[in-house]
C-alpha positions as CSV (number, residue, x, y, z in Angstrom):
1,X,-17.4,7.4,-22.3
2,X,-14.9,5.4,-20.2
3,X,-14.2,6.6,-16.7
4,X,-11.3,9.0,-16.1
5,X,-8.0,7.4,-14.9
6,X,-7.4,7.2,-11.2
7,X,-4.3,9.3,-11.2
8,X,-4.6,13.1,-11.0
9,X,-1.4,14.9,-12.1
10,X,0.1,17.5,-9.8
11,X,-0.1,21.2,-10.3
12,X,2.9,23.1,-11.7
13,X,3.0,25.0,-8.4
14,X,4.3,21.8,-6.6
15,X,7.4,21.8,-8.8
16,X,7.8,25.6,-8.6
17,X,7.9,25.3,-4.8
18,X,10.2,22.3,-4.9
19,X,12.8,24.4,-6.5
20,X,13.4,26.0,-3.1
21,X,14.0,22.7,-1.3
22,X,17.3,21.1,-0.4
23,X,17.9,17.6,-1.8
24,X,17.0,14.9,-1.1
25,X,13.4,15.7,-0.3
26,X,10.2,13.6,-0.5
27,X,7.0,15.5,-1.4
28,X,3.5,14.3,-0.8
29,X,0.8,15.8,-3.0
30,X,-2.2,16.2,-0.7
31,X,-4.7,17.4,-3.4
32,X,-3.7,14.3,-5.4
33,X,-4.2,12.0,-2.5
34,X,-7.6,13.5,-1.8
35,X,-8.7,13.2,-5.4
36,X,-7.4,9.6,-5.6
37,X,-9.2,8.6,-2.4
38,X,-12.5,10.2,-3.6
39,X,-12.3,8.4,-7.0
40,X,-11.5,5.1,-5.5
41,X,-14.2,5.5,-2.8
42,X,-16.8,6.3,-5.5
43,X,-15.9,3.1,-7.4
44,X,-15.8,0.9,-4.3
45,X,-19.2,2.3,-3.2
46,X,-20.8,0.4,-6.0
47,X,-20.6,-2.5,-3.5
48,X,-23.0,-2.3,-0.6
49,X,-21.3,-1.7,2.7
50,X,-17.8,-1.7,1.3
51,X,-15.1,0.6,2.6
52,X,-11.4,1.5,2.1
53,X,-8.7,0.9,4.7
54,X,-5.2,2.2,4.1
55,X,-2.5,-0.5,4.6
56,X,-0.3,1.2,7.1
57,X,2.8,-0.7,6.0
58,X,2.7,1.7,3.0
59,X,3.2,4.9,5.0
60,X,4.4,5.7,8.5
61,X,4.5,9.5,8.1
62,X,2.2,10.9,10.8
63,X,1.1,14.0,8.9
64,X,0.0,11.9,5.9
65,X,-1.7,9.4,8.1
66,X,-3.7,12.2,9.8
67,X,-4.7,13.4,6.4
68,X,-5.9,9.8,5.5
69,X,-7.8,9.5,8.7
70,X,-9.5,12.9,8.2
71,X,-10.6,11.7,4.7
72,X,-12.5,8.9,6.4
73,X,-10.3,6.0,5.6
74,X,-9.8,3.1,8.0
75,X,-6.5,1.3,8.2
76,X,-4.9,-2.0,8.6
77,X,-1.9,-2.5,10.9
78,X,0.7,-5.2,11.1
79,X,2.4,-4.5,14.4
80,X,2.0,-2.8,17.8
81,X,4.1,0.1,16.5
82,X,1.7,0.6,13.5
83,X,-1.2,0.4,15.9
84,X,0.3,3.3,17.9
85,X,0.6,5.3,14.6
86,X,-3.0,4.5,13.7
87,X,-4.4,5.5,17.1
88,X,-2.4,8.8,17.1
89,X,-3.5,9.6,13.6
90,X,-7.2,9.2,14.6
91,X,-8.4,6.4,12.4
92,X,-11.9,5.4,13.3
93,X,-11.7,1.8,12.0
94,X,-8.6,-0.3,12.5
95,X,-8.0,-3.9,11.5
96,X,-4.9,-5.9,12.3
97,X,-3.0,-8.8,10.8
98,X,0.5,-10.0,11.2
99,X,2.6,-13.2,11.8
100,X,3.5,-12.5,15.4
101,X,1.5,-10.8,18.1
102,X,2.0,-11.4,21.8
103,X,-0.7,-12.0,24.4
104,X,-0.2,-8.4,25.6
105,X,-0.8,-7.2,22.0
106,X,-4.0,-9.2,22.0
107,X,-5.2,-7.3,25.0
108,X,-4.2,-3.9,23.6
109,X,-6.0,-4.6,20.3
110,X,-9.1,-5.6,22.2
111,X,-8.9,-2.5,24.3
112,X,-9.1,-0.4,21.2
113,X,-11.9,-2.5,19.6
114,X,-9.7,-4.1,17.0
115,X,-10.2,-7.8,16.1
116,X,-7.0,-9.6,15.2
117,X,-6.9,-11.5,11.9
118,X,-4.7,-14.5,12.9
119,X,-2.6,-15.8,10.0
120,X,-1.6,-19.2,11.3
121,X,-3.1,-22.0,13.4
122,X,-0.3,-21.6,16.0
123,X,-1.2,-17.9,16.4
124,X,-4.9,-18.8,16.5
125,X,-4.3,-21.4,19.2
126,X,-2.3,-18.9,21.4
127,X,-5.0,-16.3,20.9
128,X,-7.8,-18.8,21.9
129,X,-6.0,-19.9,25.0
130,X,-5.5,-16.3,26.1
131,X,-9.0,-15.0,25.0
132,X,-11.4,-18.0,25.0
133,X,-14.8,-17.2,23.6
134,X,-13.6,-14.0,21.9
135,X,-14.2,-12.8,18.4
136,X,-11.3,-13.4,16.0
137,X,-10.5,-12.9,12.3
138,X,-8.8,-15.3,10.0
139,X,-6.3,-14.5,7.4
140,X,-6.7,-17.1,4.7
141,X,-4.6,-18.5,1.9
142,X,-6.4,-18.6,-1.4
143,X,-5.4,-21.0,-4.2
144,X,-5.8,-18.9,-7.3
145,X,-6.3,-20.7,-10.6
146,X,-3.1,-20.8,-12.7
147,X,-4.5,-18.3,-15.2
148,X,-4.8,-15.7,-12.4
149,X,-1.2,-16.2,-11.0
150,X,1.8,-14.1,-12.1
151,X,5.1,-12.8,-10.7
152,X,3.3,-10.2,-8.5
153,X,0.8,-12.6,-6.8
154,X,1.1,-14.5,-3.6
155,X,-1.7,-17.0,-3.3
156,X,-1.6,-20.6,-2.4
157,X,2.2,-20.4,-2.1
158,X,2.1,-17.5,0.3
159,X,4.0,-17.6,3.6
160,X,0.9,-16.1,5.3
161,X,-2.5,-17.4,6.0
162,X,-4.5,-20.4,7.0
163,X,-5.9,-22.8,4.4
164,X,-9.7,-22.9,4.8
165,X,-9.7,-26.6,4.2
166,X,-7.2,-27.3,7.0
167,X,-8.9,-29.8,9.3
168,X,-7.2,-28.2,12.3
169,X,-9.1,-24.9,11.8
170,X,-12.5,-26.0,13.1
171,X,-10.8,-27.9,15.9
172,X,-9.0,-24.8,17.2
173,X,-12.1,-22.6,16.8
174,X,-14.2,-25.2,18.7
175,X,-11.6,-25.9,21.4
176,X,-11.5,-22.2,22.4
177,X,-15.1,-21.3,21.5
178,X,-13.8,-18.6,19.2
179,X,-16.2,-16.8,16.9
180,X,-14.7,-16.1,13.5
181,X,-16.2,-12.7,12.5
182,X,-13.7,-11.6,9.8
183,X,-12.1,-13.2,6.8
184,X,-9.0,-11.5,5.4
185,X,-6.9,-12.3,2.3
186,X,-4.0,-10.6,0.5
187,X,-2.8,-12.2,-2.7
188,X,-0.4,-9.5,-3.9
189,X,-1.4,-7.5,-7.0
190,X,-5.0,-8.0,-8.1
191,X,-6.6,-8.3,-11.5
192,X,-10.4,-7.8,-12.1
193,X,-10.8,-11.5,-12.6
194,X,-8.9,-12.4,-9.4
195,X,-11.1,-9.9,-7.5
196,X,-14.2,-11.8,-8.8
197,X,-12.7,-15.1,-8.0
198,X,-11.6,-14.2,-4.4
199,X,-15.0,-12.7,-3.7
200,X,-16.8,-15.9,-4.7
201,X,-14.3,-18.0,-2.8
202,X,-14.6,-16.0,0.4
203,X,-18.4,-15.8,0.3
204,X,-18.4,-19.6,0.0
205,X,-16.2,-19.9,3.1
206,X,-18.3,-17.4,5.0
207,X,-21.4,-19.5,4.4
208,X,-19.8,-22.2,6.6
209,X,-18.8,-19.7,9.4
210,X,-22.0,-18.2,10.7
211,X,-20.5,-15.3,12.7
212,X,-18.5,-13.9,9.7
213,X,-19.7,-10.3,9.1
214,X,-16.7,-8.7,7.3
215,X,-14.5,-9.9,4.4
216,X,-11.3,-8.0,3.8
217,X,-10.1,-8.6,0.2
218,X,-6.7,-6.9,0.7
219,X,-4.9,-4.5,-1.6
220,X,-3.1,-4.9,-4.9
221,X,-5.0,-2.0,-6.5
222,X,-2.1,-0.8,-8.6
223,X,-2.6,-3.7,-11.0
224,X,-6.4,-3.6,-10.6
225,X,-6.5,0.0,-11.7
226,X,-4.3,-0.3,-14.7
227,X,-7.6,0.1,-16.6
228,X,-10.2,1.9,-14.4
229,X,-13.1,0.8,-16.6
230,X,-12.2,-2.9,-16.0
231,X,-11.9,-2.2,-12.2
232,X,-15.4,-0.6,-12.1
233,X,-16.8,-3.5,-14.1
234,X,-15.3,-5.9,-11.5
235,X,-16.7,-3.9,-8.6
236,X,-20.2,-4.0,-10.3
237,X,-19.9,-7.8,-10.5
238,X,-18.8,-8.1,-6.9
239,X,-21.8,-6.0,-5.8
240,X,-24.1,-8.5,-7.6
241,X,-22.3,-11.4,-5.8
242,X,-22.7,-9.8,-2.4
243,X,-26.3,-8.9,-3.0
244,X,-27.1,-12.4,-4.1
245,X,-25.3,-13.9,-1.1
246,X,-27.2,-11.7,1.3
247,X,-30.5,-12.7,-0.2
248,X,-29.6,-16.4,-0.2
249,X,-28.3,-16.5,3.4
250,X,-30.3,-13.8,5.0
251,X,-27.1,-12.5,6.6
252,X,-25.4,-9.1,6.5
253,X,-21.9,-9.0,5.1
254,X,-19.5,-6.0,4.7
255,X,-16.5,-5.8,2.4
256,X,-13.2,-4.0,3.1
257,X,-10.3,-3.3,0.8
258,X,-6.9,-2.2,2.0
259,X,-4.8,-0.6,-0.7
260,X,-1.7,1.2,0.2
261,X,0.4,1.6,-2.9
262,X,-2.5,2.6,-5.1
263,X,-3.7,5.3,-2.6
264,X,-0.3,6.9,-2.1
265,X,2.3,5.8,-4.6
266,X,1.3,8.1,-7.4
267,X,1.3,11.2,-5.2
268,X,4.9,11.1,-3.9
269,X,7.8,12.8,-5.6
270,X,11.4,12.2,-4.6
271,X,13.6,15.3,-5.4
272,X,17.3,14.3,-5.8
273,X,20.5,16.1,-6.8
274,X,22.8,14.8,-9.5
275,X,26.3,14.1,-8.2
276,X,27.9,12.3,-11.1
277,X,27.3,11.5,-14.8
278,X,29.3,8.9,-16.6
279,X,28.2,9.3,-20.2
280,X,29.3,5.8,-21.2
281,X,30.3,3.5,-18.3
282,X,33.1,1.2,-19.5
283,X,31.6,-1.9,-17.9
284,X,27.9,-1.3,-17.8
285,X,27.8,0.1,-21.4
286,X,25.4,2.9,-20.8
287,X,25.1,6.3,-19.2
288,X,25.1,6.2,-15.4
289,X,23.6,9.1,-13.4
290,X,24.4,9.0,-9.7
291,X,22.2,10.9,-7.2
292,X,22.6,12.2,-3.7
293,X,20.0,9.6,-2.4
294,X,19.8,5.8,-2.5
295,X,17.3,3.5,-4.2
296,X,18.6,0.6,-2.0
297,X,17.9,2.6,1.1
298,X,14.5,3.9,0.0
299,X,13.0,2.3,-3.1
300,X,13.5,-1.4,-3.4
301,X,9.9,-1.9,-4.6
302,X,9.5,1.2,-6.9
303,X,9.5,-0.4,-10.4
304,X,10.1,1.8,-13.4
305,X,9.3,5.3,-12.1
306,X,9.3,8.3,-14.4
307,X,12.3,10.6,-14.1
308,X,11.9,14.3,-14.7
309,X,14.2,17.3,-14.8
310,X,13.0,19.8,-12.1
311,X,14.0,23.1,-13.8
312,X,12.8,22.6,-17.4
313,X,11.7,19.9,-19.8
314,X,14.8,18.3,-21.3
315,X,15.4,15.5,-23.8
316,X,15.7,12.1,-22.2
317,X,17.8,9.1,-23.0
318,X,18.6,5.6,-21.6
319,X,20.6,5.6,-18.4
320,X,21.0,3.7,-15.2
321,X,19.9,5.9,-12.3
322,X,22.2,5.0,-9.4
323,X,22.0,5.6,-5.7
324,X,24.8,7.0,-3.6
325,X,25.7,3.9,-1.5
326,X,28.5,1.3,-2.0
327,X,26.0,-1.4,-2.9
328,X,26.5,-2.7,-6.4
329,X,22.8,-2.9,-7.2
330,X,21.8,0.5,-5.9
331,X,19.7,1.5,-8.9
332,X,16.3,3.0,-9.2
333,X,13.6,1.2,-11.1
334,X,14.7,-2.4,-10.2
335,X,12.2,-5.1,-11.2
336,X,11.9,-8.7,-10.0
337,X,13.7,-9.7,-13.2
338,X,16.4,-7.1,-13.3
339,X,18.2,-5.2,-10.6
340,X,19.8,-2.9,-13.2
341,X,16.9,-1.4,-15.1
342,X,17.7,1.2,-17.8
343,X,15.3,4.1,-17.5
344,X,14.7,7.2,-19.6
345,X,16.6,9.9,-17.8
346,X,16.8,13.6,-18.7
347,X,20.1,15.0,-20.0
348,X,21.8,16.3,-16.9
349,X,25.1,17.2,-15.2
350,X,26.4,17.4,-11.6
351,X,24.4,20.0,-9.7
352,X,21.2,19.5,-11.6
353,X,18.1,18.2,-9.8
354,X,15.8,15.4,-10.9
355,X,12.3,14.3,-9.7
356,X,11.5,10.6,-9.3
357,X,7.8,9.9,-9.5
358,X,5.7,7.2,-7.8
359,X,7.5,7.3,-4.5
360,X,4.5,8.1,-2.2
361,X,4.3,4.7,-0.6
362,X,6.8,2.1,0.6
363,X,9.6,4.7,0.6
364,X,10.1,5.8,4.2
365,X,8.6,2.5,5.6
366,X,11.4,0.7,3.7
367,X,14.1,3.2,4.7
368,X,17.4,1.9,6.0
369,X,20.7,3.7,6.8
370,X,23.2,1.7,4.7
371,X,26.4,3.7,4.6
372,X,24.8,6.1,7.1
373,X,23.1,7.9,4.3
374,X,20.3,10.0,5.9
375,X,16.7,9.7,4.6
376,X,15.2,12.6,2.7
377,X,13.3,15.4,4.4
378,X,9.6,14.9,4.0
379,X,7.2,17.7,2.9
380,X,3.5,18.1,2.2
381,X,2.2,20.1,-0.7
382,X,-1.3,21.4,0.3
383,X,-2.2,23.0,-3.1
384,X,-0.7,26.3,-2.2
385,X,2.2,25.9,0.2
386,X,5.0,23.5,0.9
387,X,5.0,22.4,4.5
388,X,7.5,20.3,6.4
389,X,5.9,17.0,7.2
390,X,6.8,17.4,10.9
391,X,4.5,20.5,11.2
392,X,1.2,19.7,12.8
393,X,-2.0,19.7,10.7
394,X,-5.1,21.1,12.3
395,X,-7.5,19.7,9.7
396,X,-7.2,17.8,6.4
397,X,-4.8,19.9,4.2
398,X,-4.5,22.9,6.6
399,X,-1.4,23.8,8.5
400,X,-1.0,25.7,11.7
């Protein structure tokens, strides 16, 4: 029997309690997050000494981060501000990578036991001059074969990362007596085959760097988990690669993954009020439903969400789901190929309320105030109650 899908649907109680909320509101389904983390952790545990780190760029909501830390996730941060969030949330393991950290940031990271994964030779040189002889991580660029590239990957053409073959890399490491203990890649969305390829590639690089003890394979799990059985098969193959490498080299090696979207996206629900319905727009040629919140301000990366009526099941039909700003392409469901994406939207009229799924990640972290439209109020659903996200949590899932 194939493994169950990663996503766990929410209980009906979540939507019943949502009926009492003012719009717009963003709801995080904590039981769903817990179930998703447990499923993903079980799959990743097929690999010896592998762990999950939440990419903090996906979520900056302290209550959600405290929940993730209490579930035993580590995290990866991209800035001093994200480091502060991670420390306050209580994450036991923190990794860091980003294009620009200052020497003061280097010291702060070291103070908290976090090794920086430098993503350019310039940054590596600055780090080495400031902290000679220290441990350091390397964010690398990986040239994926053409068959593994697509519109959602960033590999050899990425802005970020050092090429392992760059002759300047060993010179900088030697000049400052730096010990490379971590390798880190992120190539956008990942397929089972690209996971296998990246593992082989990085294990080969690690053989030439005797201090490397951790390989971080990044995120991209939304694509990886399109078919969970294929993901599990890839993890099984990665486990064999790691075991073989350990036996061949006599060295320990640990793997880390840092999904953000796959851990949180499915478990966020954006509740919005309908402000206007044009049944047939004279220029756009389709129904246009305008909400009291903005895709441009909140959801530039949320491709093709499902749109539900809050009060009852209703027939759906094609429509553009528009945000409330004066930006021409303020539409939900935009894709890299089309800013105006027609979605299946329930029959509705002004005053009705809709739920936009798949908004649990990269929503508030992308939030902007165009036209001074305020962001939605955030709420946590703990399985029984709806709690404002600002309320302190005493333990995972429990409110004071």
